[in-house]
C-alpha positions as CSV (number, residue, x, y, z in Angstrom):
1,X,11.5,39.1,37.3
2,X,12.1,35.9,39.3
3,X,13.6,33.2,37.1
4,X,13.0,30.5,39.8
5,X,9.3,30.7,39.1
6,X,9.7,29.4,35.5
7,X,6.9,29.6,32.9
8,X,3.4,29.0,34.1
9,X,0.4,28.5,31.8
10,X,-2.9,28.0,33.7
11,X,-6.2,27.0,32.1
12,X,-5.5,28.8,28.9
13,X,-8.3,28.7,26.2
14,X,-8.3,29.9,22.6
15,X,-10.7,29.2,19.7
16,X,-10.9,30.3,16.1
17,X,-14.6,31.1,15.9
18,X,-16.5,28.0,17.0
19,X,-13.4,25.8,16.6
20,X,-11.4,25.3,19.8
21,X,-7.7,25.3,19.4
22,X,-6.6,25.1,23.1
23,X,-8.9,23.8,25.8
24,X,-8.0,24.6,29.4
25,X,-4.2,24.1,28.8
26,X,-2.1,24.1,31.9
27,X,1.7,23.5,32.1
28,X,4.7,24.6,34.1
29,X,8.1,24.9,32.5
30,X,11.0,24.4,34.9
31,X,13.7,27.2,34.8
32,X,16.9,26.3,33.0
33,X,15.3,23.2,31.4
34,X,14.7,22.1,27.8
35,X,11.0,21.4,27.4
36,X,9.8,19.7,24.3
37,X,6.2,20.5,23.3
38,X,5.4,17.5,21.3
39,X,2.2,17.1,19.3
40,X,0.9,16.2,15.8
41,X,0.2,18.9,13.2
42,X,-2.9,20.8,14.3
43,X,-2.5,20.0,18.0
44,X,-2.4,23.6,18.9
45,X,1.3,24.1,19.3
46,X,1.6,27.2,17.1
47,X,-1.5,28.7,18.7
48,X,0.2,28.3,22.1
49,X,3.4,29.9,20.7
50,X,1.4,32.8,19.4
51,X,-0.1,33.3,22.9
52,X,3.3,33.1,24.6
53,X,4.7,35.7,22.2
54,X,1.7,38.0,22.7
55,X,0.6,37.8,19.1
56,X,-2.7,36.4,20.4
57,X,-4.5,37.2,23.6
58,X,-5.9,34.2,25.6
59,X,-9.7,34.0,25.7
60,X,-9.4,32.4,29.2
61,X,-6.7,31.6,31.7
62,X,-3.3,33.3,32.3
63,X,0.3,33.1,31.4
64,X,3.2,34.2,33.6
65,X,6.9,34.4,32.6
66,X,9.3,34.3,35.5
67,X,6.6,35.7,37.8
68,X,5.5,38.5,35.4
69,X,1.9,38.3,34.1
70,X,2.0,38.4,30.3
71,X,-1.3,40.2,30.0
72,X,-0.3,42.9,32.5
73,X,3.2,43.5,31.4
74,X,3.9,42.2,27.9
75,X,6.8,44.5,27.2
76,X,8.8,43.3,30.2
77,X,8.0,39.7,29.5
78,X,8.9,39.9,25.8
79,X,12.1,41.6,26.7
80,X,13.4,38.4,28.3
81,X,12.3,36.2,25.5
82,X,14.0,35.0,22.3
83,X,11.6,33.8,19.7
84,X,12.1,31.7,16.5
85,X,8.8,31.3,14.6
86,X,8.0,28.5,12.2
87,X,8.1,30.9,9.2
88,X,11.5,32.4,8.6
89,X,11.7,36.2,9.1
90,X,15.1,37.1,7.8
91,X,15.8,39.7,5.2
92,X,17.4,37.7,2.4
93,X,19.0,40.8,0.7
94,X,20.9,41.8,3.8
95,X,24.0,40.2,5.0
96,X,24.2,38.0,8.0
97,X,25.7,40.8,10.1
98,X,23.2,43.4,8.8
99,X,20.3,41.2,9.9
100,X,21.8,41.0,13.3
101,X,22.5,44.8,13.5
102,X,18.9,45.6,12.3
103,X,17.4,43.4,15.0
104,X,19.7,45.1,17.6
105,X,18.4,48.5,16.4
106,X,14.8,47.4,16.8
107,X,15.6,46.5,20.4
108,X,17.3,49.8,21.0
109,X,20.7,48.2,21.4
110,X,23.8,50.1,20.4
111,X,27.5,50.6,21.1
112,X,30.5,48.4,21.7
113,X,28.5,45.9,23.7
114,X,26.2,45.1,20.7
115,X,29.2,44.5,18.5
116,X,30.5,42.0,21.0
117,X,27.2,40.3,21.3
118,X,26.8,40.0,17.5
119,X,30.3,38.4,17.2
120,X,29.6,36.1,20.2
121,X,26.2,34.9,18.9
122,X,27.4,34.3,15.4
123,X,30.5,32.5,16.7
124,X,28.2,30.4,19.0
125,X,26.1,29.3,16.0
126,X,29.1,28.7,13.7
127,X,28.4,31.7,11.4
128,X,31.1,34.2,12.2
129,X,33.0,33.4,9.0
130,X,29.9,34.0,6.9
131,X,28.8,37.3,8.4
132,X,29.4,39.4,5.3
133,X,27.4,37.0,3.0
134,X,23.9,37.8,2.0
135,X,21.3,35.5,3.7
136,X,20.0,34.2,0.4
137,X,23.4,32.5,0.0
138,X,22.9,30.4,3.1
139,X,21.2,27.0,3.1
140,X,18.1,26.4,5.2
141,X,20.1,25.0,8.1
142,X,22.4,28.0,8.3
143,X,19.4,30.4,8.1
144,X,17.8,28.7,11.1
145,X,21.1,29.0,12.9
146,X,21.1,32.7,12.1
147,X,17.6,33.1,13.4
148,X,18.6,31.5,16.7
149,X,21.7,33.7,16.9
150,X,19.5,36.8,16.3
151,X,17.1,35.6,19.0
152,X,20.0,35.4,21.5
153,X,21.3,38.8,20.7
154,X,19.5,40.7,23.6
155,X,20.5,37.9,26.1
156,X,17.0,36.4,26.7
157,X,16.4,34.0,29.5
158,X,13.6,32.1,27.8
159,X,13.8,30.7,24.2
160,X,10.6,29.9,22.4
161,X,11.0,27.9,19.1
162,X,8.1,26.8,16.9
163,X,8.9,23.9,14.7
164,X,12.4,25.4,14.1
165,X,13.6,22.4,12.0
166,X,10.8,22.5,9.4
167,X,12.2,21.9,5.9
168,X,15.6,20.8,7.1
169,X,17.2,17.5,6.2
170,X,18.0,15.0,8.9
171,X,21.7,16.0,9.5
172,X,20.7,19.7,9.7
173,X,17.8,18.9,12.1
174,X,20.1,16.9,14.4
175,X,22.7,19.7,14.3
176,X,20.2,22.4,15.3
177,X,18.7,20.2,18.0
178,X,22.1,19.7,19.5
179,X,23.0,23.4,19.3
180,X,19.9,24.4,21.3
181,X,20.3,21.7,23.9
182,X,23.9,22.9,24.4
183,X,22.6,26.5,24.8
184,X,20.2,25.2,27.5
185,X,23.0,23.3,29.3
186,X,25.7,25.9,29.0
187,X,23.8,29.1,29.5
188,X,21.0,28.0,31.7
189,X,18.3,29.1,29.2
190,X,14.7,28.0,29.7
191,X,13.7,26.5,26.4
192,X,10.3,25.6,24.9
193,X,10.8,23.6,21.7
194,X,7.6,22.9,19.7
195,X,7.8,19.9,17.4
196,X,5.9,17.0,15.9
197,X,9.1,14.9,15.6
198,X,9.9,12.5,18.4
199,X,13.6,12.2,17.5
200,X,14.1,15.8,18.6
201,X,13.3,14.9,22.2
202,X,16.3,13.8,24.3
203,X,16.1,11.5,27.4
204,X,17.0,14.3,29.8
205,X,14.4,16.7,28.6
206,X,11.1,17.7,30.1
207,X,8.1,16.8,27.8
208,X,4.6,18.1,27.2
209,X,2.4,16.1,24.9
210,X,-0.3,18.2,23.3
211,X,-3.1,16.7,21.2
212,X,-6.4,18.2,19.9
213,X,-5.8,21.3,22.0
214,X,-5.3,19.5,25.3
215,X,-2.3,18.5,27.4
216,X,-2.2,14.7,27.5
217,X,0.9,14.3,29.6
218,X,3.8,16.4,31.0
219,X,6.9,15.9,33.1
220,X,10.3,14.5,32.8
221,X,10.6,12.2,29.8
222,X,11.2,9.2,32.0
223,X,8.0,10.0,34.0
224,X,5.9,10.4,30.8
225,X,7.2,7.0,29.5
226,X,6.4,5.3,32.8
227,X,2.9,6.8,32.8
228,X,2.2,5.1,29.4
229,X,4.2,1.9,30.1
230,X,6.3,2.8,27.0
231,X,9.9,2.1,26.4
232,X,10.6,5.2,24.2
233,X,9.2,8.5,23.2
234,X,7.6,7.2,20.1
235,X,5.7,4.6,22.0
236,X,4.5,7.2,24.5
237,X,3.5,9.5,21.7
238,X,1.5,6.8,20.0
239,X,-0.2,5.9,23.3
240,X,-1.2,9.5,24.0
241,X,-2.1,10.6,20.4
242,X,-3.2,7.3,18.8
243,X,-4.7,8.9,15.6
244,X,-1.7,11.0,15.0
245,X,1.0,8.4,15.5
246,X,2.0,8.2,11.8
247,X,3.3,11.8,12.0
248,X,5.7,11.1,14.7
249,X,8.1,8.9,12.8
250,X,11.6,10.4,12.7
């Protein structure tokens, strides 16, 4: 694994029957950077997440994770990834700590080091004091925090999050966005954050705009704004996805 190579997606195609979902999608995610994958609902974001997480297989093109080809070595590539899907996957009847321990067991992790990691991840996400509570007692924002803590347990180098703030109120969304940006800065994680909300994109991020299954722009936020002659992300998003602009309002 060579982290300096980042994440490379080259000419990826996928269709549901006769309906194309992704059309020759290419992008490069710089290592250690927060990349926002911004697009309206139906743009193809979740399909791309499914391909990156090996739930789907590309019908064309290739994907490499830190120099490892996903098609050739999915186990090794998935081992360095932490994934938070749009639909929550926690067991509501287990406690916070039991959910973490179960995930550790699925990854074959055991021993004192796992106990340290559980404590560290829960502390990092502000959940250490609630680890004995059942998950169903947590609000939506704290459940999302738990899913991120769980995804960090095996010390991934690439975090993949698909609309992770769906269903959260504005303060909880802002809190979660800040937490993941801090993880990226503090721990050098490479992050791909899929969203349709422009207020989740920060000025120092990298940005990929996806619309109707195609990449419309990519690069540092400042470069994308300059390419559109826009003063902010909302303006650039409206320029690049005119028909979907109404979904971008924060």
